[in-house]
Structure formats: C-alpha cells, structure tokens
C-alpha positions as CSV (number, residue, x, y, z in Angstrom):
1,M,38.4,-5.4,40.0
2,K,40.5,-4.4,43.0
3,I,42.0,-1.7,40.9
4,S,38.7,-0.4,40.3
5,R,37.6,-0.3,43.8
6,W,40.8,1.4,44.7
7,A,40.4,3.8,41.9
8,K,37.0,4.7,43.2
9,R,38.0,5.2,46.7
10,F,40.7,7.5,45.6
11,W,38.3,9.4,43.5
12,L,35.7,9.7,46.5
13,F,38.9,10.9,48.5
14,L,39.6,13.8,46.2
15,I,36.0,14.9,46.1
16,R,35.9,15.0,50.0
17,L,39.3,16.8,49.9
18,Q,37.8,19.5,47.7
19,R,35.0,20.1,49.8
20,E,37.2,20.7,52.7
21,I,39.6,22.9,51.0
22,G,36.5,24.9,50.1
23,Y,34.9,24.6,53.8
24,D,38.0,25.7,55.5
25,D,38.7,28.5,53.0
26,C,42.2,27.5,52.5
27,M,42.7,30.0,49.5
28,G,42.0,32.8,51.8
29,M,44.0,31.6,54.7
30,A,46.9,31.2,52.3
31,A,46.4,34.8,51.2
32,Q,46.5,35.7,55.0
33,I,49.9,33.5,55.4
34,A,51.4,35.2,52.6
35,Y,50.6,38.8,54.0
36,Y,52.0,38.0,57.3
37,T,55.1,36.3,55.6
38,M,55.8,39.3,53.5
39,L,55.7,41.4,56.6
40,G,58.2,39.3,58.5
41,L,60.4,38.2,55.5
42,F,62.8,41.3,55.3
43,P,63.1,41.7,59.1
44,F,63.8,37.9,59.2
45,M,66.5,37.8,56.6
46,I,68.1,41.0,58.0
47,F,68.1,39.5,61.4
48,L,69.7,36.2,60.4
49,L,72.2,37.8,58.1
50,S,73.4,40.4,60.9
51,L,73.7,37.4,63.4
52,L,75.6,35.1,61.1
53,S,78.0,38.1,60.4
54,T,78.9,37.5,64.3
55,F,80.3,34.0,63.7
56,P,83.4,32.8,61.9
57,L,81.7,31.3,59.1
58,G,79.1,34.1,58.8
59,E,80.5,36.0,56.1
60,S,80.6,32.8,53.9
61,L,77.0,31.8,54.9
62,Q,75.6,35.3,53.8
63,P,76.0,34.9,49.9
64,L,75.0,31.3,50.2
65,M,71.9,32.0,51.8
66,L,70.8,34.5,49.4
67,D,71.8,32.4,46.7
68,E,69.6,29.8,48.0
69,L,66.5,32.0,47.9
70,K,67.1,32.7,44.2
71,S,67.2,28.8,43.7
72,Q,63.7,28.7,45.4
73,M,62.0,31.7,44.6
74,P,60.9,33.2,41.2
75,V,64.0,35.1,40.0
76,E,62.0,38.7,40.0
77,A,61.1,38.2,43.7
78,A,64.4,36.7,44.6
79,Q,66.2,39.7,43.4
80,Y,63.9,42.0,44.8
81,V,64.4,40.5,48.3
82,T,68.3,40.3,47.9
83,D,68.5,43.9,46.7
84,T,66.4,45.2,49.6
85,V,68.2,43.3,52.3
86,L,71.7,44.0,50.8
87,N,70.6,47.8,50.8
88,L,69.7,47.7,54.4
89,L,72.5,45.8,55.8
90,P,75.1,48.2,55.5
91,N,73.0,50.8,57.6
92,R,72.6,48.2,60.3
93,N,73.6,49.4,64.1
94,G,74.0,47.9,67.5
95,G,70.3,47.8,67.8
96,L,69.5,46.2,64.7
97,L,69.8,42.6,66.1
98,G,67.2,43.3,68.8
99,F,64.7,44.9,66.6
100,G,65.4,42.3,63.9
101,L,64.7,39.6,66.3
102,L,61.6,41.1,67.4
103,A,60.1,42.3,64.1
104,S,61.1,38.7,62.4
105,L,59.8,36.6,65.0
106,W,56.4,38.5,65.2
107,G,55.9,38.4,61.5
108,A,57.1,35.1,60.9
109,S,55.1,33.7,64.0
110,M,52.1,35.2,62.6
111,A,52.3,33.5,59.4
112,I,53.0,30.4,61.4
113,G,50.1,31.2,63.7
114,A,47.7,31.5,60.6
115,L,49.0,28.1,59.5
116,I,48.2,26.4,62.8
117,T,44.9,27.8,63.0
118,T,44.0,26.5,59.5
119,I,45.5,23.1,60.3
120,N,43.2,23.0,63.4
121,R,40.5,23.9,61.4
122,A,41.1,21.0,59.0
123,Y,41.0,18.7,61.8
124,N,37.7,20.1,63.0
125,I,39.6,20.9,66.3
126,R,38.3,24.1,68.4
127,P,41.7,25.4,69.5
128,R,42.1,24.9,73.6
129,R,45.5,27.0,74.0
130,N,45.0,30.3,75.1
131,M,46.4,33.3,73.0
132,A,49.8,33.3,74.7
133,V,50.4,29.8,74.5
134,Q,49.5,29.9,71.0
135,K,51.9,32.6,70.4
136,V,54.6,30.6,72.1
137,Y,53.8,27.6,70.0
138,A,54.3,29.7,66.7
139,I,57.3,31.3,67.8
140,V,58.9,27.9,69.0
141,L,58.0,26.4,65.5
142,T,59.3,29.3,63.7
143,L,62.6,29.0,65.6
144,V,62.9,25.2,64.8
145,L,62.2,25.7,61.1
146,S,64.6,28.6,61.0
147,G,67.1,26.4,62.7
148,L,66.7,23.7,60.4
149,W,67.3,25.9,57.4
150,L,70.4,27.6,58.9
151,L,71.7,23.7,59.5
152,A,70.9,23.4,55.8
153,M,73.0,26.4,54.6
154,T,75.9,25.1,57.1
155,I,75.8,21.8,55.5
156,V,76.0,23.1,52.0
157,L,79.0,25.4,52.9
158,V,81.3,23.0,54.8
159,G,79.9,19.8,53.2
160,P,82.1,20.0,49.9
161,E,85.3,20.4,52.1
162,I,84.4,17.4,54.2
163,T,83.4,15.4,51.2
164,Q,86.8,16.2,49.7
165,Q,88.8,15.1,52.6
166,L,86.7,11.9,52.9
167,F,87.3,11.2,49.1
168,Q,91.2,11.7,49.7
169,I,91.1,9.3,52.9
170,L,89.1,6.5,50.7
171,G,91.3,7.0,47.7
172,I,88.3,7.9,45.6
173,A,88.7,10.2,42.4
174,S,85.8,12.2,42.1
175,E,84.8,15.8,41.6
176,T,83.3,17.5,44.7
177,N,81.3,20.1,43.1
178,T,79.7,17.3,40.6
179,F,78.8,15.4,43.8
180,W,77.2,18.2,45.6
181,T,75.5,19.3,42.4
182,S,74.0,16.0,42.2
183,I,72.6,15.7,45.5
184,R,71.4,19.3,45.9
185,L,68.1,18.7,44.6
186,P,67.5,15.3,46.9
187,M,69.0,17.2,49.8
188,A,66.5,19.8,49.3
189,F,63.6,17.6,49.0
190,V,64.4,15.7,52.1
191,L,64.9,19.0,54.0
192,N,61.6,20.4,52.7
193,L,59.9,17.0,53.8
194,V,61.3,17.0,57.3
195,A,60.4,20.7,58.1
196,L,56.6,20.0,56.9
197,S,56.6,16.9,58.7
198,I,57.6,18.7,61.8
199,L,55.0,21.4,61.0
200,Y,52.2,18.9,60.6
201,Y,53.3,17.1,63.6
202,I,53.5,20.0,66.2
203,A,50.7,22.2,64.6
204,P,47.3,20.4,65.5
205,E,46.2,20.0,68.8
206,A,45.7,16.3,68.1
207,K,47.3,12.7,68.5
208,Q,49.3,12.0,65.5
209,K,50.6,8.9,63.9
210,F,53.5,9.0,61.3
211,R,51.2,7.5,58.7
212,W,48.8,10.5,59.1
213,I,51.8,12.9,58.6
214,L,54.0,11.5,55.9
215,P,51.2,11.6,52.8
216,G,50.6,15.2,53.3
217,A,54.2,16.1,53.7
218,L,55.4,14.0,50.8
219,T,52.7,15.5,48.6
220,S,53.0,19.1,49.5
221,T,56.8,18.9,49.1
222,I,56.3,17.4,45.6
223,L,53.7,19.8,44.7
224,W,55.7,23.0,46.4
225,M,58.9,22.2,44.5
226,A,56.9,21.5,41.2
227,A,54.7,24.6,41.7
228,S,57.7,26.8,42.3
229,S,59.4,25.7,39.2
230,A,56.3,26.0,37.0
231,F,55.8,29.6,38.3
232,R,59.3,30.5,37.4
233,V,58.7,29.1,33.9
234,F,55.4,30.9,33.5
235,L,57.0,34.2,34.5
236,R,60.0,33.7,32.1
237,N,57.8,32.8,29.2
238,F,54.3,34.1,29.7
239,G,54.4,36.6,32.7
240,T,53.0,40.1,32.0
241,Y,53.5,41.4,35.8
242,N,55.8,44.0,34.5
243,K,53.3,45.4,32.0
244,S,50.6,45.3,34.6
245,Y,52.3,46.4,37.6
246,G,55.6,48.4,36.6
247,S,58.0,48.7,39.3
248,L,55.7,46.9,41.9
249,A,55.9,43.6,39.7
250,A,58.7,42.0,41.9
251,V,56.5,42.7,45.0
252,V,53.2,41.1,43.3
253,I,55.3,38.2,42.2
254,L,56.6,37.6,45.6
255,L,53.1,37.8,47.1
256,V,51.7,35.4,44.5
257,W,54.6,33.0,45.3
258,L,54.2,33.1,48.9
259,W,50.2,32.7,48.4
260,I,50.9,29.5,46.2
261,S,53.3,28.3,48.8
262,G,51.0,28.6,51.8
263,F,48.1,27.0,49.8
264,V,50.2,24.0,49.0
265,F,51.2,23.5,52.7
266,L,47.6,23.8,53.7
267,L,46.7,21.1,51.3
268,G,49.1,18.8,52.9
269,A,47.3,19.3,56.1
270,E,44.0,18.8,54.6
271,I,45.2,15.7,53.3
272,N,46.5,14.4,56.6
273,A,43.6,15.4,58.3
274,L,41.1,13.6,56.0
275,M,43.1,10.4,55.9
276,K,43.2,10.3,59.7
277,R,39.0,11.2,59.6
278,Q,38.4,8.4,57.2
279,E,40.6,5.8,59.2
280,E,38.7,6.8,62.4
281,E,35.1,6.7,60.7
282,D,35.6,3.8,58.5
283,G,38.0,1.8,60.5
284,I,40.4,1.3,57.4
285,R,43.1,3.6,55.9
286,P,41.9,5.1,52.7
287,F,44.5,3.9,50.5
288,R,45.2,0.5,52.1
289,R,45.5,-2.2,49.5
290,L,41.7,-3.7,49.5
291,R,41.3,-7.5,49.5
C-alpha cells in the first residue's frame, strides 16, 4: 500500500514535470544556450590556454585540458575544438589575452544568462535584477565555474605526484596511475555535482534549501554523464552526420551535444523548482516516505 501510494505520487510528479518542461520551453532555451556556448567556447578555450602558459604549470595543464575535453565530448566535436584552438594558439599576440577575456566572458555569460532566465522561469519568478546586475551575476557565475574546472585540472595534474609521495611515506605499495584511473570517474561525478549545485543555488532569485537543490543536481549529473556516453556510442555505431553534413559534421555534432547538455541542466532546475513548489503547496515533500 505504501509503495503504491509512493509510486502514484512519483507518477504525478513526472506528469507535472513534463508539463512544466513544455510550458517553460526548455528545449528551445537549450538551443539558445547551445548557440551562446558555441560563440564563447573558442575564445574561452584560447583565453584559458593563453593564460595558463604564463604560469609554471601552464604548459603541462594545456594538453591535460584538451584531453579532458575529449573524455567529456563526442570524439568528433572534441577533435574539432582541439584542432581549432591549437591552430589559433600559435598566432596569439600580446592583445590576445585581453580580447580573449572579453570575448569568452561575453559568450559564456550569455549562455549562463540564458540558463539563469530559464531557471527563474521554472520557479515562476519575474526577474527583479536590472540588466546590468543580471550580466554581473552571469559573469561571476561563469568565473566561479571556470575556476572550479581549472582547480579540477590542477588536481588531476599534481595529484599523482602528491599521491606517490604519500604512499611512500605510509609505506603503501600501490600503482599511482591505477589509483587515479580508478577515481577519475567518481571525481568527475563529484565535481559536476558541485558545479551544478552552485548553479542551482545562485541562479534563481529565490530562497533555497539544500534539499531543493540536491535532487536536481544529482539527476542532472547522472543524466548528463549518461547522455554524453550514449551520444558517443550512437555516433560511433549509428551516426550519419558525416554523410549528411560533410565537413560541417563536427560543428553539428558539437551543437547537438551542447543542446543535450543544456536541456539536461535545465531539467535539473525544473525538478528542483517543482519539488520546492509542491512542498510549499502541499506541506509535504514530494518523495518523503508516506506513513
């Protein structure tokens, strides 16, 4: 009886979630996010790699960042981004950092701004911040998420050396490479979860509680990693983009992957907003154990 009541409540939640996704035009907004991300991606990557080259560990981090892209994106899209960025990097000049900073922040903040707009729509909130404040919020959030990514890259770079020293001190016989390979996926999961939690906490102009943020962040993290892997498998076995789009196939694949990512991130926000709304309306949590 308890299970059937919980299942019914969960089913009603899914129906309402599907309606909210359509009402808020999440698919259309995901396309907008993909477009803005595409505009800002290359200046952002060029800026980061140029900036890293000014630091002692920068030269080591550059190939690591590009390898990380290949592990997250479809192979064709990652190769396209990598080739384009590497072709542009040798031609950089003194003004590239300044231009790259402005261009990357503008493009990336537009994508984050579209996310913020849709997340507020999911919460049925009419934005009270003026345009300038919204842009500042988007830029700050862009910088925070970028800093988190750079921190992750630094950990991956210096982590094996630190781990090796620690194992030697403790007298533990272990292969450092094997250890880091085994924790790579869990670490990526945790970092994605933290990044999405920050996004879902800062973006909406509403008071938040942890229990309203975690379900959407957890769902989006799992779905995003699963969807990215499934898309790579599809392209490897059934993809016909090369036949349909020719030399533009990599661009189209990148846009489709960005659209999928944007939709999954918005889905998490819709889940959080709906759970918050149902708790406030009904006085109980949507998935709390029923007595």
